[in-house]
N, C-alpha and C positions, 0 to 999 in steps of 0.2 A: 870543514873537516872534523869527523867525530872525535871527540877527547873524552877521557873518562869524566864520570860525574863529579860534581862539586863535593869534596869531602864533608862540607858543613851539612849535607843532606843525608849523609850515609849513617851516623850513629844509630838510629832506631833500626834500620835494616841489619846493621852488625849485631846489635842487641837482640833482635829476633833469631838471628843466625845462632848466637851463642846459647840461647835458651834451648833451641832445637837441638844443638849439638850436645848439651848437657842431658837433655832428656833421652836422646838416642843412646848415649852412653849408659845413663842409670837403668834404662829399660831394655838394654840391649837389642835395640832396633836395627843397629848397624855395627859391624865389626870396627876394631880400632882403624883399620886402613880404609874402610868405608866411611868412617866419620870424616878421616882427613881428606878424602876424595870429595865428599859432600861439602865439607866447609870451604875447599878451594874452589869448587863449582859456584857456591853461594857468594863467595868474594868475587869472582868474575861477573857474576849477574849483577851484584851490587855496582860494580864499577861502571856498569852501562848507563848512559844518559837517561833513559827510562827506567821506571822501577817496576814496570809491568812484568818483564820476564822474571824478576826476582819474586814478585807476587805469585805469579803461575807456579814458580818452583815451590814456594812454601805451600800454596794451596794444595798443589798435587801431593806433597809429602803428608800433610795433615789428613787429607781425604784417604790416601793409601793406608795410613795408620787406622782410621776409623773403620774403614771397609775390611782390613785384614782382621781387626778385633772381632767384628760381627761375625765374619765367616769362619772364624778359627775353630770354634766347636764342631761345627758340621763337617768342615774340611778333614778334621783330624779323624773322623769316623768313616770318612770316604776314601781318603787317599792314604797310602802308605809311603813312608819316607825311604829313600834308596839306602840309607844308611842305618836304618832301624828305627822303630818308633813309628809315630802317627805322622800324617803329611803336614802338619802344622809348620808354616815358614819360620825358619831361623832367622838370626841377624843377616841383614844386607851386605854384601861385600861390595869392593871396588868396581868390579865389573857390573855388578847389576845397577849400581848408582849411574854409571855412565852410560849404561844401556838405555835408561829412561831419561837423562839429562844431557847426554852427549850432543844430541842434535842442536839443542838451543845454544849450548856452550860454542859449537862449532860456527853458528850464525854469529854470534856476538864477537867471536874471533875474526870472523870474515869481515865484520864491519870496520873494527879497529885496525885491520890490515890495509884498509883504503889509506890510512895515514902513511904507510910505508911504500905502497905500491902504485898509488895513484890510479888504482883501476877498481872498479866496483865488481869483485868476483861474484857476488850474489846475483847481480844483474846478467852476469855471463852464464850463470846456471839456467836462466829462464829464457835464453836466446837474445839478451841484450847486447848492446855494443860495448859494454864495460865502461861507458862513460860515468863520471861520478855524479851522482844526484846531490840534491840539497841534504843538508844534515837532517832536516826534519824528515824528508821523505824516505831516506836510508834508515833511520831510526825506526819509523813507523813500519817499514817493510820487516825488519828484523824482530820487531815486537809482535807483528801479526803472525809470522811464520813460526817464531818460537812458541807462542800461544798454540798454535795448532799441534806442534809437536807434543805439547804438554797436555792438550786437549785428548790427543790419541792415547797418550800413557795413562791419563786419569780414566779414560773411557774403558781402556783394556783392564786396568787395575778393578775397577767397580764391576764391570762385567764378569769377570772372573771369580770375585769374591761374592757377589751377591747371587750370580748366576747359578753357582753351585748349591743355593738354598731354595732354588726354584721347585715348585711342585710338578712342574711338567718335566718329561725326559728329554735330555740333550739329544740333539740330532747332528749329524755331520753337515757343515757348513757347504760341502762340495757334493756333487752327484755321487751316489745314489740318494744322498740326504737320509741315510738310515739312522736309526737309533744307535746311541753308543753309550758305553759306561760314562757316569759323571767323571770328570776330571780328563777324559779323552783329548788330545790335541786336536783342534778343529770343531769340536763339539760346541754347540751353542744353544742356547734356550731364549724363548721370547723375553722372559723376565730379565735374563742377562743382557739382551740387546737394550732393553729399557734403561738398564742400569748404565749401560754403556752411553746411552744418549744423555743421560743425567750427567756423568762425568765430564762429557764434551761440553754440556751447557754451562757447567759450573766454572770452568776456565773461560768460556764465552763471556760469562757475567763479569769475571775480573777484568777482562778486556773492555768490556762496555762501561764499567765504572770510571775508567779513564778517558776513553775517546768518545763515549755517547754515540756509538755508531752501531745500530741494531743489525743492519745487514751483515757486517763483518762479524760481529758476535755470533749471529746465526750460522755463518759459514764456519767459524771455528768449531761450534756445536756439531754441525753435519759432518765435518772432516774429523772430528774426535770419534764419532760413530764410525765412519769410515775407516779409522785406523783401527778399531776394535774388530771390525769384520776383516780387515786384512790381515790382522794378527791371528785371527782364527783360519783363514785360508792358508797362510804360511804354516801354521801348526798341522793343518790337514795334509798339504803336500810336501812339507820339507823338513817336519819334526817327526820322530818317531815317538810312539806311545808304547811303553812298557807296562805289563800286567802281571800281577801275581796270579800264578796257575790256581792255586788253592782256594783264594778268596774271590778272585776275579776283579780285585781292586787295582786301580792305577797306582804305579810307582812313581813318586815324584823324585827328581834329582836334587840334590843339596845345591843351594845357592845358584838356581837355574842351570846347572850343568845337567849333563845326560845322565839318566838313570843307570845304576850298574846293571849290567846285562851279561850273562854267560850263557852261550848256546848249549841247549840240552839240561839248564839248570831249572829252578823253580819258577822262573819268569819267562813270559813270551814277549817278543818285540814286534811291533806291528808299524808298517809305514816305513817312508824314506828318512833315513838319519843323515841329514844334510846340515841342519842347524840345532843347536840347543835352545833353550827357552830364552837366554840373554841375546843370542844371535837373532831370534825372530824379533824380540823386542826392539832391538836397535835398527833393524832393517825397517820394520814398521814406522817407528818414529821418524827415521830420516826420510822415508818415502812420503809421509804426511807433511813433514816440514818442507820439503821441496814443493809438495803440491800446494802448500801454503803460500810459497813464493809466487808460484803461477797464477794462483787465484787472486793475490794482492794485485799482481799487474793488470789481470782482466777487470778488477773491480776499480781500477784508476781511471 
Protein backbone atom coordinates (compact mmCIF):
# COMPACT_ATOMS: atom_id res chain seq x y z
CA UNK A 1 0.00 0.00 0.00
CA UNK A 2 1.52 3.31 -1.10
CA UNK A 3 2.90 5.50 1.67
CA UNK A 4 4.58 8.93 1.47
CA UNK A 5 8.26 8.97 0.65
CA UNK A 6 10.95 8.70 3.28
CA UNK A 7 11.53 12.22 4.70
CA UNK A 8 15.27 11.55 4.67
CA UNK A 9 15.21 11.54 0.85
CA UNK A 10 13.36 14.84 0.55
CA UNK A 11 15.72 17.67 1.68
CA UNK A 12 17.27 18.12 -1.77
CA UNK A 13 13.84 18.22 -3.41
CA UNK A 14 12.56 20.74 -0.89
CA UNK A 15 15.73 22.77 -1.37
CA UNK A 16 15.18 22.87 -5.12
CA UNK A 17 11.57 23.89 -4.50
CA UNK A 18 12.59 26.77 -2.25
CA UNK A 19 15.15 27.99 -4.80
CA UNK A 20 12.51 27.99 -7.55
CA UNK A 21 10.01 29.72 -5.27
CA UNK A 22 12.52 32.45 -4.46
CA UNK A 23 13.38 32.81 -8.15
CA UNK A 24 9.70 33.03 -9.10
CA UNK A 25 9.07 35.76 -6.55
CA UNK A 26 12.20 37.73 -7.40
CA UNK A 27 11.63 37.58 -11.16
CA UNK A 28 7.83 37.82 -10.91
CA UNK A 29 7.33 34.58 -12.80
CA UNK A 30 4.35 33.72 -10.58
CA UNK A 31 1.84 35.75 -8.63
CA UNK A 32 1.97 35.34 -4.81
CA UNK A 33 -1.01 32.95 -4.91
CA UNK A 34 0.58 31.24 -7.89
CA UNK A 35 3.73 30.71 -5.84
CA UNK A 36 1.69 29.23 -2.98
CA UNK A 37 -0.07 26.88 -5.38
CA UNK A 38 3.18 25.86 -7.05
CA UNK A 39 4.81 25.25 -3.65
CA UNK A 40 1.89 23.08 -2.52
CA UNK A 41 2.01 21.17 -5.80
CA UNK A 42 5.75 20.60 -5.43
CA UNK A 43 5.31 19.35 -1.85
CA UNK A 44 2.69 16.85 -3.02
CA UNK A 45 5.05 15.63 -5.74
CA UNK A 46 7.94 15.35 -3.27
CA UNK A 47 5.80 13.20 -0.98
CA UNK A 48 5.31 10.59 -3.71
CA UNK A 49 7.57 7.50 -3.43
CA UNK A 50 9.14 8.15 -6.85
CA UNK A 51 10.86 11.46 -7.49
CA UNK A 52 10.24 11.29 -11.23
CA UNK A 53 6.98 13.32 -11.13
CA UNK A 54 8.81 16.03 -9.15
CA UNK A 55 11.70 15.94 -11.63
CA UNK A 56 9.21 16.30 -14.50
CA UNK A 57 7.55 19.24 -12.74
CA UNK A 58 10.88 21.02 -12.26
CA UNK A 59 12.01 20.26 -15.81
CA UNK A 60 8.75 21.60 -17.23
CA UNK A 61 9.03 24.76 -15.13
CA UNK A 62 12.63 25.45 -16.18
CA UNK A 63 11.93 24.64 -19.85
CA UNK A 64 8.94 26.98 -19.76
CA UNK A 65 11.03 29.82 -18.34
CA UNK A 66 13.71 29.37 -20.99
CA UNK A 67 11.21 29.09 -23.85
CA UNK A 68 9.22 32.12 -22.68
CA UNK A 69 12.39 34.18 -22.41
CA UNK A 70 13.49 33.23 -25.92
CA UNK A 71 10.11 34.02 -27.48
CA UNK A 72 9.32 37.11 -25.41
CA UNK A 73 10.76 39.74 -27.75
CA UNK A 74 9.15 38.29 -30.86
CA UNK A 75 5.83 37.73 -29.12
CA UNK A 76 5.66 41.31 -27.87
CA UNK A 77 5.85 42.54 -31.46
CA UNK A 78 3.23 40.14 -32.79
CA UNK A 79 0.55 39.90 -30.09
CA UNK A 80 -1.32 42.66 -28.27
CA UNK A 81 -2.24 42.33 -24.60
CA UNK A 82 -5.95 42.43 -23.81
CA UNK A 83 -5.34 44.97 -21.05
CA UNK A 84 -2.89 47.14 -22.99
CA UNK A 85 0.73 46.93 -24.03
CA UNK A 86 2.53 44.05 -25.71
CA UNK A 87 1.53 40.43 -25.59
CA UNK A 88 4.44 39.35 -23.44
CA UNK A 89 3.22 36.97 -20.72
CA UNK A 90 2.99 38.31 -17.16
CA UNK A 91 3.27 36.37 -13.89
CA UNK A 92 1.37 33.06 -13.90
CA UNK A 93 -1.47 32.71 -11.42
CA UNK A 94 -3.01 29.79 -9.52
CA UNK A 95 -5.29 28.72 -12.36
CA UNK A 96 -2.41 28.62 -14.83
CA UNK A 97 -0.31 26.53 -12.44
CA UNK A 98 -3.12 24.02 -11.94
CA UNK A 99 -3.96 23.92 -15.66
CA UNK A 100 -0.51 22.46 -16.33
CA UNK A 101 0.28 20.50 -13.14
CA UNK A 102 -3.20 19.58 -11.92
CA UNK A 103 -3.40 16.30 -13.83
CA UNK A 104 -0.23 14.88 -12.28
CA UNK A 105 -1.41 16.03 -8.85
CA UNK A 106 -4.73 14.22 -9.36
CA UNK A 107 -2.90 11.01 -10.29
CA UNK A 108 -0.70 11.24 -7.20
CA UNK A 109 -3.73 11.84 -4.99
CA UNK A 110 -5.43 8.89 -6.69
CA UNK A 111 -2.52 6.65 -5.76
CA UNK A 112 -2.62 7.77 -2.14
CA UNK A 113 -6.40 7.24 -2.11
CA UNK A 114 -5.77 3.50 -2.37
CA UNK A 115 -4.81 3.59 1.31
CA UNK A 116 -8.28 4.81 2.28
CA UNK A 117 -10.55 3.20 -0.31
CA UNK A 118 -8.87 -0.13 -0.89
CA UNK A 119 -9.59 0.37 -4.59
CA UNK A 120 -7.29 1.39 -7.42
CA UNK A 121 -9.27 4.27 -8.93
CA UNK A 122 -6.67 4.75 -11.66
CA UNK A 123 -7.26 1.17 -12.79
CA UNK A 124 -10.99 1.85 -13.00
CA UNK A 125 -10.34 4.75 -15.38
CA UNK A 126 -8.81 2.39 -17.94
CA UNK A 127 -11.45 -0.32 -17.61
CA UNK A 128 -9.77 -2.38 -14.91
CA UNK A 129 -11.56 -4.04 -12.01
CA UNK A 130 -10.17 -1.71 -9.37
CA UNK A 131 -8.11 -4.43 -7.74
CA UNK A 132 -5.07 -2.98 -5.99
CA UNK A 133 -1.85 -3.69 -7.84
CA UNK A 134 1.52 -4.05 -6.19
CA UNK A 135 3.05 -0.84 -4.91
CA UNK A 136 5.74 -0.95 -7.58
CA UNK A 137 3.19 -1.34 -10.40
CA UNK A 138 0.97 1.45 -9.07
CA UNK A 139 3.90 3.82 -8.60
CA UNK A 140 5.21 3.13 -12.08
CA UNK A 141 1.76 3.67 -13.61
CA UNK A 142 1.38 7.03 -11.87
CA UNK A 143 4.90 8.04 -12.86
CA UNK A 144 4.29 7.20 -16.52
CA UNK A 145 0.90 8.94 -16.72
CA UNK A 146 2.23 12.01 -14.89
CA UNK A 147 5.22 12.16 -17.21
CA UNK A 148 2.86 12.03 -20.19
CA UNK A 149 0.84 14.97 -18.86
CA UNK A 150 4.01 17.01 -18.29
CA UNK A 151 5.33 16.01 -21.72
CA UNK A 152 2.15 17.43 -23.23
CA UNK A 153 2.45 20.64 -21.20
CA UNK A 154 6.12 21.03 -22.15
CA UNK A 155 5.41 20.27 -25.81
CA UNK A 156 2.63 22.84 -25.91
CA UNK A 157 4.77 25.49 -24.22
CA UNK A 158 7.79 25.00 -26.47
CA UNK A 159 5.59 24.75 -29.55
CA UNK A 160 3.88 28.05 -28.72
CA UNK A 161 6.98 29.99 -27.73
CA UNK A 162 9.33 28.73 -30.45
CA UNK A 163 6.65 28.34 -33.10
CA UNK A 164 6.00 32.07 -33.07
CA UNK A 165 9.64 32.54 -34.16
CA UNK A 166 9.12 30.34 -37.22
CA UNK A 167 9.94 31.73 -40.65
CA UNK A 168 7.03 29.85 -42.22
CA UNK A 169 3.46 31.12 -41.98
CA UNK A 170 1.20 29.38 -39.45
CA UNK A 171 -1.74 27.40 -40.77
CA UNK A 172 -4.91 26.19 -39.10
CA UNK A 173 -4.57 22.65 -37.74
CA UNK A 174 -8.13 21.81 -38.83
CA UNK A 175 -9.65 21.92 -42.35
CA UNK A 176 -9.39 23.93 -44.53
CA UNK A 177 -5.82 24.34 -43.17
CA UNK A 178 -5.75 27.99 -44.25
CA UNK A 179 -2.99 30.41 -43.31
CA UNK A 180 -3.76 32.44 -40.19
CA UNK A 181 -2.14 35.37 -38.35
CA UNK A 182 0.57 34.49 -35.84
CA UNK A 183 -0.87 33.82 -32.41
CA UNK A 184 -4.20 32.53 -33.75
CA UNK A 185 -5.67 29.76 -31.60
CA UNK A 186 -5.37 26.54 -33.56
CA UNK A 187 -2.54 27.80 -35.74
CA UNK A 188 0.60 25.65 -36.10
CA UNK A 189 3.93 25.73 -37.90
CA UNK A 190 6.30 22.91 -38.81
CA UNK A 191 8.96 24.50 -36.61
CA UNK A 192 6.50 24.72 -33.74
CA UNK A 193 5.59 21.05 -34.06
CA UNK A 194 9.28 20.18 -34.03
CA UNK A 195 9.71 22.20 -30.84
CA UNK A 196 6.72 20.35 -29.40
CA UNK A 197 8.35 17.00 -30.10
CA UNK A 198 11.50 18.29 -28.40
CA UNK A 199 9.49 19.26 -25.33
CA UNK A 200 7.97 15.80 -25.11
CA UNK A 201 11.37 14.18 -25.65
CA UNK A 202 12.90 16.19 -22.80
CA UNK A 203 10.33 14.82 -20.35
CA UNK A 204 10.75 11.36 -21.87
CA UNK A 205 14.47 11.62 -21.18
CA UNK A 206 13.77 12.44 -17.52
CA UNK A 207 11.68 9.27 -17.30
CA UNK A 208 14.36 7.22 -19.07
CA UNK A 209 17.06 8.35 -16.64
CA UNK A 210 15.18 6.58 -13.83
CA UNK A 211 13.69 3.54 -15.55
CA UNK A 212 16.02 2.94 -18.53
CA UNK A 213 13.02 2.12 -20.71
CA UNK A 214 13.44 3.55 -24.20
CA UNK A 215 10.06 2.33 -25.47
CA UNK A 216 8.12 4.10 -22.72
CA UNK A 217 10.31 7.19 -22.99
CA UNK A 218 9.56 7.27 -26.71
CA UNK A 219 5.85 6.87 -26.01
CA UNK A 220 6.03 9.84 -23.63
CA UNK A 221 7.66 11.97 -26.34
CA UNK A 222 5.01 10.99 -28.91
CA UNK A 223 2.15 11.59 -26.48
CA UNK A 224 3.71 14.95 -25.69
CA UNK A 225 3.59 15.92 -29.36
CA UNK A 226 0.04 14.55 -29.47
CA UNK A 227 -0.82 16.86 -26.59
CA UNK A 228 0.51 19.87 -28.48
CA UNK A 229 -1.60 18.92 -31.50
CA UNK A 230 -4.66 18.33 -29.30
CA UNK A 231 -4.15 21.76 -27.74
CA UNK A 232 -4.15 23.30 -31.21
CA UNK A 233 -7.25 21.35 -32.24
CA UNK A 234 -9.08 22.47 -29.10
CA UNK A 235 -7.92 26.01 -29.77
CA UNK A 236 -9.31 25.83 -33.30
CA UNK A 237 -12.73 24.40 -32.41
CA UNK A 238 -13.43 25.60 -28.87
CA UNK A 239 -11.42 28.79 -28.25
CA UNK A 240 -12.18 32.14 -29.83
CA UNK A 241 -9.43 34.33 -31.27
CA UNK A 242 -9.72 38.09 -30.84
CA UNK A 243 -8.00 40.38 -33.35
CA UNK A 244 -7.35 44.11 -33.30
CA UNK A 245 -9.08 45.59 -36.36
CA UNK A 246 -6.57 48.35 -37.02
CA UNK A 247 -3.37 46.32 -36.79
CA UNK A 248 -4.65 42.82 -37.54
CA UNK A 249 -2.70 41.52 -34.55
CA UNK A 250 -4.07 38.84 -32.25
CA UNK A 251 -5.17 40.05 -28.80
CA UNK A 252 -4.06 37.87 -25.88
CA UNK A 253 -6.10 37.61 -22.68
CA UNK A 254 -4.31 38.19 -19.37
CA UNK A 255 -3.33 35.06 -17.40
CA UNK A 256 -4.91 32.70 -19.90
CA UNK A 257 -8.34 34.33 -19.62
CA UNK A 258 -10.53 35.38 -22.52
CA UNK A 259 -9.41 38.53 -24.31
CA UNK A 260 -11.63 41.53 -23.63
CA UNK A 261 -14.10 42.03 -26.46
CA UNK A 262 -17.05 44.35 -27.11
CA UNK A 263 -19.32 43.84 -30.10
CA UNK A 264 -18.92 46.71 -32.55
CA UNK A 265 -15.70 47.87 -30.91
CA UNK A 266 -12.12 47.97 -32.16
CA UNK A 267 -11.71 44.20 -31.95
CA UNK A 268 -13.22 41.29 -33.84
CA UNK A 269 -13.76 37.81 -32.38
CA UNK A 270 -13.56 34.67 -34.49
CA UNK A 271 -14.42 31.08 -33.60
CA UNK A 272 -16.39 29.37 -30.85
CA UNK A 273 -15.95 30.80 -27.37
CA UNK A 274 -16.27 27.60 -25.29
CA UNK A 275 -12.95 27.51 -23.43
CA UNK A 276 -10.28 30.01 -22.45
CA UNK A 277 -6.60 29.15 -22.70
CA UNK A 278 -6.45 27.69 -19.19
CA UNK A 279 -9.40 25.44 -19.93
CA UNK A 280 -7.79 24.23 -23.14
CA UNK A 281 -4.52 23.49 -21.33
CA UNK A 282 -6.20 21.50 -18.56
CA UNK A 283 -8.43 19.47 -20.89
CA UNK A 284 -5.42 18.69 -23.06
CA UNK A 285 -3.21 17.72 -20.10
CA UNK A 286 -5.91 15.54 -18.54
CA UNK A 287 -6.67 13.81 -21.85
CA UNK A 288 -3.02 12.97 -22.49
CA UNK A 289 -2.56 11.87 -18.87
CA UNK A 290 -5.48 9.43 -19.17
CA UNK A 291 -4.08 8.30 -22.52
CA UNK A 292 -0.86 7.61 -20.64
CA UNK A 293 -2.74 5.32 -18.25
CA UNK A 294 -4.14 3.43 -21.24
CA UNK A 295 -0.76 3.17 -22.98
CA UNK A 296 0.86 1.99 -19.75
CA UNK A 297 -1.69 -0.83 -19.54
CA UNK A 298 -1.09 -1.78 -23.18
CA UNK A 299 2.69 -1.88 -22.69
CA UNK A 300 2.50 -4.22 -19.69
